[in-house]
C-alpha positions as CSV (number, residue, x, y, z in Angstrom):
1,M,155.4,58.5,166.9
2,P,158.0,57.7,164.3
3,L,156.6,56.7,160.9
4,A,159.4,54.2,160.1
5,R,162.8,53.1,161.4
6,S,164.0,51.1,158.4
7,L,165.4,53.7,156.1
8,K,168.8,55.1,157.4
9,I,170.4,58.4,156.3
10,A,174.0,58.0,155.3
11,A,174.8,61.7,154.9
12,G,173.7,65.0,156.3
13,V,170.3,66.4,155.0
14,V,169.5,70.0,154.4
15,A,165.8,71.0,153.9
16,V,165.1,74.0,151.7
17,L,161.8,75.7,152.2
18,T,161.1,78.2,149.4
19,A,158.2,80.6,148.9
20,Y,157.8,82.4,145.6
21,G,156.3,85.9,145.0
22,A,156.7,89.5,146.2
23,G,158.7,89.6,149.5
24,A,159.4,85.8,149.4
25,A,162.1,84.4,151.6
26,T,164.2,81.2,151.5
27,I,165.0,79.6,154.8
28,M,167.7,77.0,155.2
29,L,167.1,74.4,157.9
30,A,169.9,71.9,158.7
31,S,169.1,68.6,160.4
32,S,171.0,67.6,163.5
33,G,173.7,65.1,163.5
34,D,171.6,62.8,165.6
35,D,168.9,62.9,162.9
36,R,171.5,61.9,160.3
37,R,172.6,58.9,162.3
38,H,169.3,57.4,163.5
39,D,166.2,58.8,161.8
40,S,164.7,57.8,158.5
41,V,163.5,60.3,156.0
42,L,159.9,59.6,157.1
43,D,160.8,60.3,160.7
44,Q,162.4,63.6,159.8
45,A,159.4,64.6,157.6
46,E,157.0,63.7,160.4
47,R,158.9,65.8,162.9
48,R,159.1,68.8,160.6
49,I,155.4,68.6,159.7
50,S,154.4,68.3,163.4
51,S,156.6,71.2,164.6
52,Q,156.6,73.6,161.7
53,A,153.6,73.1,159.3
54,A,151.0,75.9,159.5
55,H,148.3,73.3,159.4
56,P,149.6,70.1,161.0
57,V,147.6,66.9,161.1
58,P,147.6,64.1,163.7
59,A,150.5,61.6,163.6
60,A,148.1,58.7,162.8
61,Q,146.8,60.6,159.7
62,L,150.4,61.1,158.6
63,Q,151.1,57.4,159.1
64,R,148.2,56.4,157.0
65,A,149.1,58.8,154.2
66,A,152.7,57.5,154.3
67,V,151.5,53.9,154.0
68,E,149.2,54.8,151.1
69,G,152.0,56.6,149.4
70,M,154.2,53.5,149.6
71,L,151.4,51.4,148.1
72,S,151.0,53.8,145.2
73,A,154.7,53.3,144.4
74,L,153.8,49.6,143.7
75,D,151.5,50.7,140.9
76,D,149.2,47.8,141.9
77,R,145.5,48.5,142.0
78,W,144.8,45.4,144.1
79,S,147.1,46.2,147.0
80,A,145.2,48.1,149.7
81,Y,145.5,49.7,153.1
82,Y,142.7,49.3,155.7
83,A,142.4,51.8,158.5
84,P,141.8,50.4,162.0
85,G,138.4,48.8,162.1
86,D,138.0,48.7,158.3
87,F,139.7,45.4,158.0
88,A,137.5,43.8,160.7
89,R,134.4,45.1,158.8
90,F,135.9,43.6,155.6
91,Q,136.2,40.3,157.3
92,Q,132.6,40.5,158.3
93,V,131.6,40.9,154.7
94,L,133.5,37.7,153.8
95,A,131.8,36.0,156.7
96,G,128.5,36.7,154.9
97,S,126.9,39.6,157.0
98,Y,127.7,43.2,157.6
99,T,126.2,46.6,158.0
100,G,126.1,48.8,154.9
101,V,124.2,49.5,151.7
102,G,124.6,46.1,149.9
103,V,127.0,46.7,147.0
104,W,130.3,45.3,145.8
105,V,132.5,47.9,144.1
106,R,135.8,47.5,142.2
107,R,138.3,49.8,140.5
108,A,137.8,49.5,136.7
109,T,140.6,49.5,134.1
110,D,139.7,53.1,133.2
111,G,140.3,54.1,136.9
112,S,136.7,54.7,137.7
113,L,135.0,53.0,140.7
114,R,132.2,50.7,139.5
115,V,129.4,48.8,141.2
116,I,129.9,45.2,140.2
117,S,127.1,43.5,142.2
118,V,124.1,44.6,144.2
119,Q,122.7,42.5,147.0
120,P,119.0,41.6,146.5
121,Q,116.6,43.4,148.9
122,S,119.5,45.6,150.1
123,P,119.2,49.5,150.5
124,A,121.2,49.8,147.2
125,A,118.8,47.5,145.4
126,R,115.7,49.3,146.7
127,A,117.3,52.6,145.5
128,G,117.7,51.2,142.0
129,L,121.5,50.9,141.8
130,H,122.7,48.5,139.1
131,A,125.9,46.6,138.3
132,G,127.9,48.8,136.0
133,D,127.0,52.1,137.7
134,A,130.0,54.4,138.2
135,L,130.3,55.7,141.8
136,L,131.2,59.4,141.8
137,K,130.7,60.6,145.4
138,V,129.9,59.0,148.7
139,G,128.7,61.3,151.5
140,G,129.6,64.3,149.5
141,R,133.2,63.2,149.0
142,T,134.6,62.4,145.6
143,V,136.0,58.9,145.1
144,L,138.8,60.3,142.8
145,G,142.2,59.6,144.3
146,R,140.9,57.4,147.1
147,S,141.4,53.7,147.7
148,V,138.6,51.3,147.3
149,A,138.9,50.4,150.9
150,D,138.5,54.0,151.9
151,V,135.4,54.5,149.8
152,V,133.8,51.3,151.0
153,S,134.4,52.4,154.6
154,D,132.2,55.4,153.9
155,L,129.5,53.2,152.6
156,R,129.4,51.2,155.8
157,G,128.1,52.4,159.1
158,D,125.6,51.9,161.9
159,V,122.2,50.5,161.2
160,G,119.7,53.3,160.4
161,T,122.2,55.9,159.5
162,A,122.1,57.3,155.9
163,V,124.7,58.0,153.3
164,T,124.2,59.9,150.0
165,V,125.8,58.5,146.8
166,Q,126.2,60.1,143.4
167,I,126.0,57.7,140.5
168,R,126.7,58.0,136.8
169,R,124.9,55.6,134.5
170,D,125.7,55.9,130.8
171,T,125.4,59.7,130.3
172,Q,123.1,60.4,133.2
173,T,124.1,61.4,136.8
174,F,121.8,61.0,139.8
175,T,121.9,61.0,143.6
176,A,120.4,58.5,146.0
177,R,120.1,58.6,149.7
178,L,120.6,55.1,151.2
179,K,119.8,54.1,154.7
180,R,122.3,51.6,156.0
181,A,121.0,48.2,157.2
182,A,122.2,44.8,158.4
183,V,122.9,43.0,155.1
184,A,122.4,39.2,155.7
185,D,124.1,36.4,153.8
186,D,122.2,36.1,150.5
187,D,125.2,35.1,148.3
188,V,123.7,31.8,147.2
189,S,120.4,30.9,145.8
190,A,118.7,28.1,143.8
191,T,116.0,28.4,141.2
192,M,114.5,26.0,138.6
193,V,115.0,27.2,135.0
194,S,113.1,24.2,133.7
195,P,111.3,21.2,135.3
196,T,114.6,19.2,135.4
197,I,117.4,21.9,135.4
198,E,118.3,23.9,138.5
199,R,120.4,27.2,138.5
200,L,122.8,27.6,141.5
201,R,123.7,31.3,141.8
202,I,126.8,32.4,143.7
203,A,127.0,36.2,144.2
204,A,130.3,36.1,146.1
205,F,132.5,33.4,147.7
206,T,131.8,34.2,151.3
207,R,132.0,31.7,154.2
208,G,129.9,28.6,153.8
209,V,129.3,28.8,150.0
210,G,131.3,25.7,149.2
211,R,129.4,23.6,151.7
212,W,126.1,24.9,150.4
213,I,127.0,24.0,146.8
214,R,128.0,20.5,147.8
215,G,124.7,20.0,149.5
216,Q,122.7,21.3,146.5
217,V,124.6,18.9,144.2
218,A,123.7,15.9,146.4
219,R,120.1,16.9,146.5
220,A,120.1,17.3,142.7
221,H,120.9,13.6,142.4
222,E,118.2,12.7,144.9
223,R,115.7,14.6,142.8
224,H,117.0,13.0,139.5
225,L,117.6,16.4,137.8
226,D,119.0,16.4,134.3
227,G,121.6,19.1,134.9
228,L,122.8,22.1,136.8
229,V,123.7,25.6,135.9
230,L,126.3,27.3,138.0
231,D,125.8,31.0,137.7
232,L,129.0,33.1,138.4
233,R,128.0,36.2,136.5
234,D,129.0,39.4,138.3
235,D,130.6,37.4,141.0
236,P,133.6,39.5,142.3
237,G,135.3,36.5,144.0
238,G,136.0,36.1,147.7
239,L,137.6,33.4,149.8
240,L,140.0,31.0,148.0
241,D,139.2,28.0,150.2
242,E,135.5,28.5,149.4
243,A,136.3,28.5,145.7
244,V,138.3,25.3,146.0
245,E,135.4,23.6,147.9
246,T,132.9,24.7,145.3
247,A,135.0,23.3,142.5
248,S,135.4,20.1,144.6
249,A,131.6,19.6,144.4
250,F,132.1,18.6,140.7
251,L,135.6,17.0,140.8
252,D,136.9,13.8,142.2
253,G,140.3,15.1,143.4
254,G,143.0,16.6,141.2
255,P,144.2,20.2,140.9
256,V,141.9,23.2,141.1
257,V,144.5,26.0,141.1
258,S,148.1,26.7,141.8
259,Y,150.0,29.8,142.8
260,E,153.5,30.9,143.6
261,E,154.6,33.5,146.1
262,R,157.9,35.2,146.0
263,G,160.7,33.0,147.2
264,S,158.5,29.9,147.6
265,S,157.8,26.8,145.5
266,P,154.5,26.6,143.6
267,R,151.6,25.5,145.7
268,V,148.9,23.3,144.2
269,L,145.4,23.4,145.8
270,E,143.5,20.1,145.0
271,A,139.9,19.2,145.0
272,L,138.7,17.6,148.3
273,G,137.6,14.4,146.5
274,H,134.4,12.5,146.2
275,G,132.7,15.2,144.1
276,D,130.1,14.5,141.5
277,T,131.6,13.9,138.1
278,G,128.4,12.8,136.2
279,M,125.8,15.5,136.5
280,P,125.7,17.6,133.3
281,L,127.0,21.0,134.2
282,V,127.2,24.5,132.5
283,V,128.8,27.6,134.1
284,L,127.6,31.1,133.3
285,V,130.3,33.8,133.2
286,D,130.7,37.4,132.0
287,G,132.9,40.4,132.4
288,G,132.0,40.7,136.1
289,T,133.2,37.2,136.9
290,A,136.5,37.7,138.7
291,S,139.1,36.3,141.0
292,A,137.8,33.3,143.0
293,A,134.9,32.9,140.6
294,E,137.3,32.8,137.6
295,I,139.3,30.1,139.4
296,V,136.3,27.9,139.7
297,A,135.2,28.5,136.1
298,A,138.7,27.9,134.7
299,A,139.3,24.7,136.8
300,L,136.0,23.2,135.6
301,Q,136.8,24.1,132.0
302,D,140.4,22.8,132.1
303,R,139.3,19.6,133.7
304,G,136.6,19.0,131.1
305,R,133.9,19.0,133.7
306,A,131.7,21.9,132.5
307,V,130.8,23.9,129.5
308,L,131.3,27.7,130.0
309,I,128.6,30.0,128.5
310,G,128.8,33.8,128.3
311,S,131.5,36.3,127.7
312,R,135.2,36.7,128.6
313,T,135.7,37.0,132.3
314,F,137.4,40.0,134.1
315,G,140.9,38.7,134.3
316,K,142.0,39.1,137.9
317,G,144.5,36.3,138.5
318,S,146.6,37.8,141.3
319,V,146.9,36.6,144.9
320,Q,146.4,39.1,147.7
321,A,147.4,38.3,151.3
322,P,146.4,40.5,154.3
323,T,148.7,41.4,157.2
324,Q,147.4,43.1,160.3
325,L,149.6,45.9,161.7
326,S,150.1,46.8,165.3
327,D,147.4,49.5,165.5
328,G,144.7,47.3,164.0
329,S,145.1,48.6,160.5
330,A,146.0,46.1,157.7
331,L,147.9,45.8,154.5
332,E,146.7,43.6,151.7
333,L,149.5,43.0,149.2
334,T,149.7,41.2,145.9
335,V,152.0,38.3,146.6
336,G,151.7,36.1,143.6
337,H,149.6,34.9,140.6
338,Y,147.3,32.0,140.0
339,L,147.6,29.3,137.4
340,T,144.8,27.1,136.2
341,P,145.2,23.3,136.1
342,A,146.3,23.6,132.5
343,G,148.9,26.2,133.5
344,R,147.1,29.2,132.2
345,S,147.5,32.6,133.8
346,L,144.2,34.6,134.1
347,D,145.7,37.9,135.0
348,G,144.7,40.5,132.5
349,V,143.4,37.8,130.2
350,G,140.4,36.2,131.8
351,V,138.6,33.0,130.8
352,E,137.1,32.6,127.3
353,P,133.8,30.7,127.4
354,D,133.1,27.7,125.2
355,V,129.8,29.1,124.1
356,A,129.6,32.8,123.5
357,V,126.6,35.0,124.6
358,P,127.1,38.7,123.6
359,P,127.9,41.0,126.6
360,G,124.8,42.9,127.7
361,S,122.4,40.1,126.8
362,V,119.4,39.7,129.0
363,G,119.4,36.9,131.6
364,S,116.9,34.8,129.7
365,A,119.3,34.6,126.8
366,F,121.9,33.0,129.1
367,E,119.4,30.6,130.6
368,Q,118.0,29.6,127.3
369,R,121.5,28.8,125.9
370,A,122.3,26.8,129.1
371,I,119.1,24.7,128.7
372,E,120.0,24.0,125.0
373,V,123.6,23.0,125.9
374,L,122.4,20.8,128.9
375,S,119.8,19.1,126.7
376,G,122.6,18.2,124.3
377,L,124.9,16.9,127.0
378,T,122.0,14.8,128.4
379,A,121.3,13.3,125.0
380,D,125.0,12.5,124.5
381,A,125.1,10.8,127.9
382,G,122.0,8.7,127.0
383,N,123.6,7.5,123.7
384,S,126.8,6.3,125.3
385,G,127.9,3.9,128.0
386,R,130.8,2.3,129.8
387,G,131.2,-1.4,130.1
């Protein structure tokens, strides 16, 4: 099967195969005139590999390698290629349930593959994996030189099957054997951090998160709570529409985020309207807060709706759009960049919190600071009024 039909050859091509060493020979192979007129370089390369390579590989594997090579030319760590079946499994993750070990992983700025979030009660959690762990091997295969999508594909699999992972934590390296399981939607939770303050935790922006948050805010009013803590720490992002709906729970209309794709006018996504604008609110963020989570945090900060507490966020402000290919595989390409309501770009910069908590601080330090800030906001509200 031809790899591509888009690149045309304008002149004759001569391939030179050279072997060095004692008794080496140089063989000159001229391409046919028909090749020159109709075939792309990729077509010609595929045909030579299939007919002459000592160790040929299937055409589908060549196609995948060619696509991944094209993506590497973009020098964009967010663009990805999903093999047939992998993209469908990725969509299952965003829908809130999948079969795997229960981790979110991301390529770090130093090139390593890092665990950024561990699903509670998942196989990974039971094995002791933590956010920040560096993933070295999956199933005996190194992660070096492989796409995130490819590595994640190895982590997933049928319920009851096992996969071995090698992890580096600080200066120590260890191996864990994880038995894959059905990982249910546990991306949102609510806990009381004081008798009148509730913490709403979002682990990822999967399907239904925005609706859940809106319901929790409504119930907070019915219970006469003094304030809410929206916890976005170590949240890798997810679905953009769920992020917009989450921000909408605290805004009465107006912009949440804008983005511009190549060749198109800027598009502004606005809050749905009728959100709560009175409940005192703080948002917890850290270096693991990324993408859709950063959009929510930045929107609430720019609109003066919340106080951000924690450390600078990750800084992923780019837009990825997936396109499914004819064989069931998919390309996910960076097509633009987000801007906050105040016109800030987050890409490579992140969001600076209003109240700093040193990175690496224990969770109780964040919660204590949140309670202090909310107590101050509640006191200010009680000492003012609108006539």
